[in-house]
Legacy VTK file of the C-alpha trace (Angstrom):
# vtk DataFile Version 3.0
C-alpha trace
ASCII
DATASET POLYDATA
POINTS 440 float
62.389 -35.000 -110.216
64.095 -32.530 -111.524
67.962 -32.870 -112.820
68.420 -28.951 -111.307
67.292 -27.435 -108.244
65.561 -24.148 -108.759
68.084 -21.039 -108.204
67.286 -18.497 -105.768
70.320 -16.789 -105.334
72.816 -15.129 -108.362
75.245 -18.042 -107.102
72.881 -20.941 -107.956
71.909 -19.578 -111.164
75.607 -19.310 -112.185
76.374 -22.942 -110.859
72.665 -24.074 -113.517
74.001 -22.230 -116.229
77.821 -22.995 -116.272
78.923 -21.997 -119.614
78.815 -24.566 -122.330
82.196 -23.683 -123.722
84.131 -22.498 -120.741
87.029 -20.023 -121.606
90.388 -22.030 -121.998
93.597 -20.705 -119.817
96.609 -20.138 -121.674
98.025 -23.582 -120.997
94.628 -25.715 -122.445
94.754 -23.351 -125.439
98.681 -24.096 -125.825
97.733 -28.008 -125.897
94.561 -27.776 -128.115
96.224 -25.478 -130.746
99.206 -28.107 -130.962
96.942 -30.313 -131.976
96.001 -28.760 -135.367
97.504 -30.388 -138.661
97.201 -27.461 -140.364
95.790 -28.611 -143.443
96.840 -27.362 -146.677
93.421 -27.434 -147.745
91.717 -26.309 -144.747
87.847 -27.924 -144.890
87.506 -25.700 -141.600
87.844 -22.553 -143.487
85.524 -23.486 -146.132
82.993 -24.417 -143.534
83.044 -21.145 -142.082
80.853 -18.504 -143.623
83.093 -15.578 -142.680
86.219 -17.518 -144.152
88.094 -16.993 -141.228
91.969 -18.258 -141.662
91.417 -21.243 -138.860
94.771 -22.869 -139.457
96.681 -19.454 -138.911
94.969 -18.031 -136.089
95.763 -21.483 -134.190
99.787 -21.470 -135.181
99.241 -17.910 -133.684
97.619 -18.904 -130.464
100.614 -21.898 -130.358
103.501 -19.383 -130.850
101.851 -17.149 -128.095
100.987 -14.572 -130.335
97.150 -13.843 -129.065
97.128 -10.425 -130.559
97.899 -12.148 -133.952
95.313 -14.661 -133.432
92.668 -11.996 -132.847
93.378 -9.941 -135.667
93.367 -12.583 -137.972
89.792 -13.727 -136.486
88.432 -10.045 -136.690
90.083 -9.700 -140.107
87.086 -11.735 -141.471
84.607 -11.942 -138.641
83.547 -8.717 -136.978
81.757 -10.644 -134.612
84.842 -12.976 -133.950
84.138 -13.637 -129.947
80.199 -13.737 -130.028
80.683 -16.512 -132.919
83.429 -18.371 -131.288
80.914 -18.718 -128.383
77.679 -19.125 -129.998
78.347 -20.423 -133.497
77.051 -24.107 -134.067
80.797 -25.019 -134.862
79.670 -28.861 -134.528
77.912 -28.225 -138.023
80.693 -25.860 -139.169
84.319 -25.677 -138.651
84.383 -28.049 -135.883
82.397 -30.566 -137.987
84.644 -30.085 -141.166
87.886 -30.553 -139.049
89.916 -33.647 -140.631
89.790 -35.393 -137.504
86.278 -36.806 -137.709
87.428 -38.950 -140.506
89.691 -40.736 -137.710
86.951 -41.011 -134.933
88.947 -38.392 -132.981
88.371 -35.722 -131.389
88.149 -32.374 -133.601
90.060 -29.082 -133.027
87.816 -27.142 -130.265
87.990 -24.365 -132.863
85.196 -22.210 -131.361
86.674 -21.953 -127.432
90.286 -21.091 -129.295
88.775 -18.495 -131.279
86.964 -17.119 -127.894
90.118 -17.322 -125.851
92.072 -15.472 -128.735
89.490 -12.229 -128.918
88.785 -12.627 -125.194
92.414 -11.697 -124.764
92.343 -8.553 -126.569
89.238 -7.056 -125.635
90.299 -7.621 -121.828
93.527 -5.818 -122.900
91.317 -3.358 -125.080
94.785 -3.796 -127.640
94.592 -1.393 -130.711
94.746 -3.795 -133.724
93.136 -1.785 -136.408
93.294 1.787 -138.213
90.265 3.199 -139.774
90.396 4.232 -143.719
91.091 7.846 -144.530
87.607 9.805 -144.136
85.654 9.831 -147.530
82.814 12.650 -146.116
80.441 10.171 -146.974
77.996 9.338 -143.805
75.929 5.824 -143.558
73.057 5.625 -141.399
72.579 1.726 -139.666
69.033 0.701 -138.267
69.953 -1.457 -135.710
72.722 -2.821 -133.603
72.848 -6.602 -133.950
75.330 -8.694 -135.250
74.731 -7.781 -138.905
74.590 -3.652 -137.944
77.776 -3.853 -136.032
79.749 -5.829 -138.589
78.324 -3.604 -141.479
79.523 -0.105 -138.839
83.407 -1.932 -138.325
83.714 -2.475 -142.212
82.555 0.645 -143.429
84.865 2.631 -140.799
87.277 0.613 -142.515
86.517 2.025 -146.071
86.869 5.474 -144.402
82.851 6.380 -144.160
81.361 7.457 -140.953
78.856 5.470 -139.119
75.671 6.277 -136.696
73.845 3.031 -135.554
70.119 3.691 -134.530
69.307 0.911 -131.866
65.461 0.697 -130.368
66.911 -0.843 -127.339
69.070 0.145 -124.244
72.022 -2.465 -125.267
73.849 -3.718 -128.637
74.524 -6.944 -129.925
70.618 -7.818 -131.031
69.767 -11.685 -130.294
73.337 -12.264 -128.456
72.087 -9.728 -125.684
68.309 -10.808 -126.277
68.002 -14.098 -127.333
70.852 -16.176 -126.874
70.855 -18.560 -124.001
73.457 -17.871 -120.877
75.191 -21.037 -121.050
76.323 -20.164 -124.715
77.477 -16.151 -123.993
76.877 -13.622 -121.370
75.407 -10.351 -121.538
78.639 -8.842 -120.353
80.764 -10.883 -122.970
78.453 -9.679 -125.887
78.445 -6.070 -124.326
82.307 -6.426 -123.985
82.956 -6.957 -127.666
80.729 -4.292 -128.842
82.584 -1.598 -126.364
86.075 -2.914 -127.705
84.899 -2.375 -131.441
83.361 0.597 -130.807
86.614 1.895 -129.648
88.813 0.426 -132.217
86.370 2.007 -135.066
84.914 5.104 -133.480
81.173 4.101 -134.922
78.431 5.997 -132.756
75.137 4.080 -131.102
72.174 6.102 -130.518
70.451 3.563 -128.199
66.646 3.738 -127.321
66.456 5.478 -130.782
63.706 3.080 -132.721
62.812 3.688 -136.153
59.536 2.990 -136.492
57.660 5.582 -139.020
57.972 7.150 -142.337
59.069 10.741 -140.494
62.213 9.088 -139.032
62.837 7.607 -142.195
62.533 10.685 -144.162
64.996 12.628 -141.613
67.914 9.137 -142.329
66.964 9.893 -145.944
67.962 13.364 -145.816
70.838 13.467 -143.442
72.933 10.155 -144.882
74.479 9.117 -148.064
73.350 5.406 -147.899
70.964 3.512 -145.055
71.664 -0.530 -144.126
68.730 -2.091 -142.559
69.949 -4.938 -139.744
66.998 -5.067 -137.989
66.307 -8.641 -137.558
63.149 -10.447 -136.783
60.474 -9.608 -134.874
58.683 -11.185 -131.655
57.429 -14.858 -131.661
54.721 -16.147 -134.074
51.467 -17.035 -132.733
50.224 -20.668 -133.573
46.565 -19.892 -133.825
44.793 -22.103 -131.686
42.296 -21.763 -129.004
43.580 -20.639 -125.294
46.992 -19.064 -126.556
46.380 -15.798 -124.925
46.079 -17.869 -121.254
48.258 -16.825 -118.441
51.325 -18.949 -118.504
51.474 -18.703 -122.419
54.721 -17.058 -123.986
56.984 -17.178 -126.936
60.274 -18.942 -126.191
62.222 -16.098 -127.478
60.455 -13.848 -124.706
61.265 -16.362 -122.538
64.830 -16.823 -123.125
65.038 -12.741 -123.097
63.279 -12.748 -119.591
65.830 -14.994 -118.584
69.089 -13.063 -119.648
68.015 -10.287 -117.991
65.981 -11.169 -114.594
68.419 -14.688 -113.935
67.025 -16.569 -111.028
64.326 -14.222 -110.603
62.318 -15.334 -113.723
58.859 -17.361 -113.207
59.010 -20.640 -114.430
56.312 -23.232 -114.017
56.977 -26.528 -112.706
55.472 -28.642 -115.566
56.596 -26.635 -118.740
55.662 -27.740 -122.215
57.729 -26.045 -125.347
55.682 -26.197 -128.559
58.217 -26.577 -131.559
61.372 -28.271 -133.070
63.934 -25.431 -133.889
67.110 -24.345 -131.776
65.360 -21.733 -129.863
62.835 -24.522 -128.544
65.742 -26.498 -127.663
67.314 -23.809 -125.451
63.913 -22.936 -124.181
63.591 -26.404 -122.596
67.274 -26.221 -121.302
66.746 -23.380 -119.598
63.514 -24.421 -118.175
65.286 -27.780 -116.615
68.105 -25.606 -115.477
65.506 -22.941 -113.798
64.351 -26.265 -111.845
60.857 -27.278 -113.402
59.946 -30.622 -112.672
59.239 -31.824 -115.969
59.988 -30.339 -119.336
58.351 -31.902 -122.288
59.154 -30.999 -126.012
56.265 -31.420 -128.537
56.635 -31.633 -132.252
54.208 -32.528 -135.124
56.887 -34.484 -137.241
59.808 -37.255 -136.277
62.963 -36.427 -135.010
64.665 -36.565 -137.917
62.708 -33.511 -139.438
63.254 -31.184 -136.765
64.817 -27.761 -137.643
67.009 -27.960 -134.723
70.514 -29.086 -134.796
70.919 -32.718 -133.212
73.522 -31.148 -130.587
70.859 -28.551 -129.398
68.512 -31.440 -129.101
70.887 -33.960 -127.286
71.584 -31.032 -124.678
68.026 -30.070 -124.309
67.749 -34.093 -123.136
70.635 -34.202 -121.069
69.490 -31.201 -119.135
66.464 -33.142 -118.141
63.966 -32.548 -121.299
61.504 -35.319 -122.522
60.177 -35.228 -125.868
56.471 -36.033 -127.880
56.813 -36.469 -131.569
54.242 -36.375 -134.373
51.570 -34.807 -131.933
49.687 -31.098 -133.357
48.484 -28.588 -130.388
44.724 -27.904 -130.880
44.214 -26.118 -127.919
45.533 -24.716 -124.824
43.414 -25.399 -121.782
42.801 -23.284 -118.584
40.700 -21.526 -116.810
42.401 -18.117 -116.966
45.621 -19.944 -116.103
47.270 -22.545 -118.407
46.745 -25.956 -117.086
47.275 -28.340 -120.056
47.557 -28.523 -123.607
45.260 -30.850 -125.594
47.210 -32.604 -128.876
46.316 -34.660 -131.593
48.173 -37.617 -132.678
49.191 -37.474 -136.562
51.234 -39.331 -139.000
53.073 -38.049 -142.227
51.389 -39.123 -145.463
53.247 -38.172 -148.781
55.019 -35.657 -146.905
51.826 -33.952 -145.325
50.709 -34.385 -141.773
47.528 -35.947 -141.370
45.506 -35.977 -138.135
44.564 -39.572 -136.577
41.030 -39.259 -135.785
39.888 -40.484 -132.049
43.458 -39.861 -130.800
43.152 -36.735 -128.884
44.781 -36.323 -125.335
45.663 -33.982 -122.712
49.103 -33.174 -121.334
49.153 -31.302 -118.342
51.418 -28.241 -117.452
51.347 -24.659 -116.125
53.495 -23.193 -118.458
53.796 -23.070 -122.492
56.627 -21.580 -124.133
56.032 -21.153 -128.166
59.167 -21.878 -129.885
57.421 -21.271 -133.337
59.648 -19.374 -135.059
59.734 -15.169 -135.476
57.799 -13.166 -137.398
59.103 -10.488 -139.677
58.885 -6.628 -139.107
56.791 -6.023 -142.299
55.004 -2.889 -141.075
58.405 -1.021 -140.685
59.738 -2.629 -143.929
56.632 -1.396 -146.155
57.384 1.874 -145.346
60.238 1.971 -147.322
59.796 3.120 -150.905
61.372 1.118 -153.088
62.005 -2.072 -151.313
60.721 -5.642 -152.073
59.519 -8.271 -149.630
59.398 -11.894 -151.330
56.445 -14.225 -150.003
57.825 -14.774 -146.917
58.536 -10.918 -145.720
62.166 -11.335 -146.655
63.952 -8.060 -148.092
64.790 -8.854 -151.451
68.396 -7.629 -152.814
70.895 -7.858 -155.653
74.446 -9.018 -155.433
75.561 -5.823 -153.556
72.885 -6.203 -150.910
71.519 -3.160 -152.176
67.387 -3.359 -152.463
65.532 -1.529 -155.353
65.938 2.192 -153.583
69.439 2.553 -154.418
70.215 4.383 -151.018
69.163 1.533 -149.134
71.004 -1.967 -148.103
70.320 -4.947 -145.676
71.447 -8.202 -144.474
71.108 -10.419 -141.383
68.150 -12.010 -140.412
65.714 -9.699 -142.385
67.086 -10.521 -145.209
67.620 -14.586 -145.064
64.718 -15.008 -142.923
66.793 -16.161 -139.831
69.978 -18.030 -140.146
73.222 -17.621 -137.860
75.115 -14.786 -136.227
77.885 -15.735 -138.200
76.006 -15.595 -141.700
74.657 -11.837 -140.715
78.343 -11.225 -139.878
79.388 -12.380 -143.541
76.185 -10.633 -145.231
76.852 -7.267 -143.534
80.338 -7.064 -144.331
79.869 -7.665 -147.994
76.903 -5.791 -147.947
79.537 -2.718 -146.645
81.393 -3.270 -149.926
78.083 -2.743 -151.627
77.566 0.727 -149.815
81.139 1.718 -150.589
80.794 0.724 -154.414
77.324 3.063 -154.102
79.054 5.969 -152.552
81.753 5.866 -154.637
79.701 6.570 -157.692
LINES 1 441
440 0 1 2 3 4 5 6 7 8 9 10 11 12 13 14 15 16 17 18 19 20 21 22 23 24 25 26 27 28 29 30 31 32 33 34 35 36 37 38 39 40 41 42 43 44 45 46 47 48 49 50 51 52 53 54 55 56 57 58 59 60 61 62 63 64 65 66 67 68 69 70 71 72 73 74 75 76 77 78 79 80 81 82 83 84 85 86 87 88 89 90 91 92 93 94 95 96 97 98 99 100 101 102 103 104 105 106 107 108 109 110 111 112 113 114 115 116 117 118 119 120 121 122 123 124 125 126 127 128 129 130 131 132 133 134 135 136 137 138 139 140 141 142 143 144 145 146 147 148 149 150 151 152 153 154 155 156 157 158 159 160 161 162 163 164 165 166 167 168 169 170 171 172 173 174 175 176 177 178 179 180 181 182 183 184 185 186 187 188 189 190 191 192 193 194 195 196 197 198 199 200 201 202 203 204 205 206 207 208 209 210 211 212 213 214 215 216 217 218 219 220 221 222 223 224 225 226 227 228 229 230 231 232 233 234 235 236 237 238 239 240 241 242 243 244 245 246 247 248 249 250 251 252 253 254 255 256 257 258 259 260 261 262 263 264 265 266 267 268 269 270 271 272 273 274 275 276 277 278 279 280 281 282 283 284 285 286 287 288 289 290 291 292 293 294 295 296 297 298 299 300 301 302 303 304 305 306 307 308 309 310 311 312 313 314 315 316 317 318 319 320 321 322 323 324 325 326 327 328 329 330 331 332 333 334 335 336 337 338 339 340 341 342 343 344 345 346 347 348 349 350 351 352 353 354 355 356 357 358 359 360 361 362 363 364 365 366 367 368 369 370 371 372 373 374 375 376 377 378 379 380 381 382 383 384 385 386 387 388 389 390 391 392 393 394 395 396 397 398 399 400 401 402 403 404 405 406 407 408 409 410 411 412 413 414 415 416 417 418 419 420 421 422 423 424 425 426 427 428 429 430 431 432 433 434 435 436 437 438 439
């Protein structure tokens, strides 16, 4: 029996995908900010990859200085609103809150951050003045968190910026790969529009950089180039039957869901292969779309999953079940998927060993591959003087500069895929690396 009724209207979809961290009212924000102890060593700041002065912005909220709070946030993190919603705060700032040592609920830092930044986005309050023009121009490839963060910081330093984005909307995975109950498309796009008004960078949509000709033009027209393209599509498992109808990448499923909402087709019996955060999102979403049963399968034990424990808990609370220590060997079906054949395994000396004769079939009519994302190696190999490591990640120096001095990189294409907040932090530092290079 499904936990959720299958949505057939926009209202039903919205009800099923109620925000995980709803926006606070002014009253809620006041009382929550009153709980902060304003620790002198502030472990929450240390736990934040962008180093936001959290006690300060919470005090500003408590003093009804929402504009000041938003500025404190954006001074450190140009993706302040998105991160307030999508950051794994349970593992970062809130996980470091001293209240955790007293069995007291930690301060809801993420929701307070989203509250303050939402206020200035809605009011369109001007908070920043860009730097004196330097006459230098920088091209940014990709309008995701890394690209936008780099552009904002470069504008503060006085450089002109053009962003080239392959898709029709900005914000990368914030629009195309984050579960709708974490951040809506409107929130993500509105933040980028606000930042664009603040800083005056240009975004050229539906302008993919795919070949050497485009790179040649960028190298000719700009003084420096920043690569913030993120990762590619879902990686294939390499098992028979993977091409059957009803099999798709978990990331692609999330993207379709964010764009089509209740019109997204979802099976009655869904199997999600993988143990990462995207797999958990796909499982939670399948449940909320009214699937009768959703099963997460992972080849190791629960303690070895890449997903955060709170993401797995959310998937279970949504109605998902889990199979551990099982390896998929074949997707079954005649044209369309009818099930997945698994074999049980065990861990021996850190390696997985299959148990002979333990094969079984789990019926389903939809399979979602939460098997990670591939790297956009084909494009990156076109950049002369750019080195990739064994995992296909861009190799940079301490200034986020590649061997070709005109190019810089940050975000998922460089770190292999972490969090939005990491991309924002790295890209800001990369902008200062670009600034140093341009000054020479």
